[in-house]
C-alpha positions in Angstrom: 71.2 9.6 -2.6 70.7 9.2 -6.4 71.1 12.2 -8.6 70.2 12.8 -12.3 67.1 12.7 -14.3 66.0 9.4 -12.9 67.3 9.9 -9.4 65.4 13.1 -8.6 68.2 15.6 -7.8 65.1 17.5 -6.7 65.6 16.1 -3.2 69.1 17.5 -2.9 68.0 20.9 -4.1 65.1 20.9 -1.6 67.6 20.0 1.2 69.6 23.1 0.1 66.5 25.2 0.4 66.0 25.8 -3.3 62.4 26.2 -4.4 61.9 23.9 -7.4 59.5 21.8 -9.2 59.9 18.9 -11.6 57.9 19.2 -14.8 57.1 17.0 -17.8 59.2 18.2 -20.7 56.3 17.9 -23.0 54.4 20.4 -20.9 56.9 23.2 -21.6 55.3 25.3 -24.4 57.3 25.7 -27.6 56.8 26.9 -31.1 58.0 25.1 -34.3 60.8 27.6 -34.5 61.9 26.6 -30.9 61.8 22.9 -31.9 64.1 23.5 -34.8 66.6 25.8 -32.9 67.3 23.9 -29.7 70.0 25.2 -27.5 70.4 25.3 -23.7 70.1 29.1 -23.8 66.8 29.0 -25.8 65.4 26.2 -23.7 66.3 28.0 -20.5 64.5 31.2 -21.6 61.5 29.2 -22.7 61.3 27.4 -19.3 61.8 30.7 -17.4 59.0 32.4 -19.3 56.7 29.4 -18.7 57.5 29.5 -15.0 57.0 33.2 -14.8 53.6 33.0 -16.5 52.7 30.0 -14.3 52.1 27.7 -17.3 54.0 24.8 -15.7 52.7 22.5 -13.1 54.9 20.1 -11.1 54.6 16.4 -11.4 54.3 13.9 -8.6 57.7 13.1 -6.9 57.7 9.8 -5.1 59.2 9.6 -1.6 62.5 7.8 -1.3 60.7 4.8 0.2 58.2 4.8 -2.7 61.1 5.0 -5.2 62.9 2.1 -3.5 59.7 0.0 -3.5 59.3 0.6 -7.2 62.8 -0.5 -7.9 62.3 -3.8 -5.9 59.0 -4.4 -7.7 60.5 -3.8 -11.1 63.4 -6.1 -10.3 61.0 -8.8 -9.1 59.0 -8.5 -12.3 62.1 -8.9 -14.4 63.2 -12.0 -12.4 59.7 -13.6 -12.7 59.7 -12.9 -16.5 63.3 -14.4 -16.8 62.7 -17.6 -14.8 59.0 -18.1 -15.6 58.6 -17.1 -19.3 55.1 -18.5 -19.9 
């Protein structure tokens, strides 16, 4: 299992029975003041408030099979580009 921002640690949290969503960072509301004063504490409070007021909507999470298929297709595209550059 992959973890991290590209590996969707979401799946591991789901297996541990945590209720969670993955959101687009750009969808988290912020003010100019928040943008200038970025700390984990401030960001956490901002995300918690947006969750509490139901301002955040989860994004689509591909299944592990879909994610694996995407990896294969991207690798194929890179190889085609590398060995057939026209």
